[in-house]
C-alpha positions as CSV (number, residue, x, y, z in Angstrom):
1,X,-48.2,-221.5,113.0
2,X,-47.4,-220.2,109.5
3,X,-48.8,-216.8,110.4
4,X,-46.6,-216.6,113.5
5,X,-43.4,-217.2,111.4
6,X,-44.5,-214.5,109.0
7,X,-45.2,-212.0,111.7
8,X,-41.7,-212.6,113.2
9,X,-40.2,-210.8,110.2
10,X,-42.0,-207.5,111.0
11,X,-40.6,-204.8,113.3
12,X,-42.4,-203.8,116.5
13,X,-45.3,-201.4,115.4
14,X,-45.0,-197.7,116.3
15,X,-47.6,-195.0,116.6
16,X,-47.6,-191.8,114.5
17,X,-50.0,-188.9,114.2
18,X,-51.5,-187.4,111.1
19,X,-51.1,-183.6,111.0
20,X,-53.7,-181.1,110.0
21,X,-52.1,-181.1,106.6
22,X,-52.3,-184.9,106.3
23,X,-48.6,-185.4,106.9
24,X,-47.3,-188.5,108.7
25,X,-43.9,-189.0,110.3
26,X,-42.3,-192.3,109.4
27,X,-40.3,-193.6,112.4
28,X,-36.5,-193.0,112.1
29,X,-35.6,-196.7,112.4
30,X,-37.8,-197.4,109.4
31,X,-36.5,-194.4,107.4
32,X,-32.9,-195.5,108.1
33,X,-33.4,-199.1,107.3
34,X,-35.2,-198.3,104.0
35,X,-32.9,-195.3,103.3
36,X,-35.9,-192.9,103.0
37,X,-34.5,-189.4,102.8
38,X,-36.1,-186.0,102.2
39,X,-37.6,-186.0,98.6
40,X,-37.8,-189.8,98.5
41,X,-40.8,-190.9,96.5
42,X,-43.3,-193.3,98.1
43,X,-46.2,-195.1,96.5
44,X,-49.2,-194.8,98.8
45,X,-52.5,-196.7,98.6
46,X,-55.2,-198.1,100.8
47,X,-55.7,-201.8,101.1
48,X,-58.3,-203.6,103.3
49,X,-58.4,-200.9,105.9
50,X,-54.6,-200.2,105.9
51,X,-52.4,-197.5,104.4
52,X,-49.5,-199.1,102.5
53,X,-46.4,-197.1,101.6
54,X,-43.7,-198.5,99.2
55,X,-40.5,-196.7,98.5
56,X,-40.1,-196.0,94.8
57,X,-36.9,-195.8,92.9
58,X,-37.2,-192.9,90.5
59,X,-34.0,-192.7,88.4
60,X,-32.2,-189.4,87.8
61,X,-32.2,-189.7,84.1
62,X,-29.9,-186.7,83.5
63,X,-27.3,-188.2,85.9
64,X,-27.6,-191.7,84.3
65,X,-27.2,-190.3,80.8
66,X,-24.1,-188.4,81.9
67,X,-22.6,-191.6,83.3
68,X,-23.3,-193.4,80.1
69,X,-21.9,-190.7,77.9
70,X,-18.7,-190.6,80.1
71,X,-18.2,-194.3,79.8
72,X,-18.7,-194.1,76.0
73,X,-16.3,-191.2,75.8
74,X,-13.7,-193.1,77.8
75,X,-13.9,-196.1,75.5
76,X,-13.6,-193.8,72.4
77,X,-10.5,-192.1,73.9
78,X,-8.9,-195.5,74.6
79,X,-10.0,-197.5,71.6
80,X,-11.1,-195.0,68.9
81,X,-14.6,-194.8,67.4
82,X,-17.2,-197.3,68.6
83,X,-19.8,-199.1,66.5
84,X,-23.5,-198.9,67.3
85,X,-23.2,-202.5,68.6
86,X,-20.4,-201.6,71.0
87,X,-22.4,-198.6,72.3
88,X,-25.5,-200.8,72.8
89,X,-23.3,-203.3,74.7
90,X,-22.1,-200.5,77.0
91,X,-25.6,-199.4,77.7
92,X,-26.8,-203.0,78.4
93,X,-23.9,-203.6,80.7
94,X,-24.7,-200.4,82.6
95,X,-28.4,-201.4,82.9
96,X,-27.5,-204.8,84.3
97,X,-25.2,-203.2,86.9
98,X,-27.9,-200.7,87.9
99,X,-30.5,-203.5,88.3
100,X,-28.0,-205.5,90.5
101,X,-27.4,-202.5,92.7
102,X,-31.1,-201.6,93.2
103,X,-32.0,-205.2,94.2
């Protein structure tokens, strides 16, 4: 009975074909639900006769640094120079917000 409840959480299976280049098309409904877009990174591994794919979040470091620098510059413009402690506080707050959004 426990297995039946767990299986109810899965979508109806679909069939896809492996191309001569080893490429596989992920069904559109799954791509949309998981927000898999071109250039998305997937972790792929074999497990007990199955192929498992897991979407990876690979941060855009340059963009994140730009966002952090902008926040720090805004604070400096508003309040004057910041201490190392205040800058670290801004960085920690940003990281917490980012973790919350990616969950």
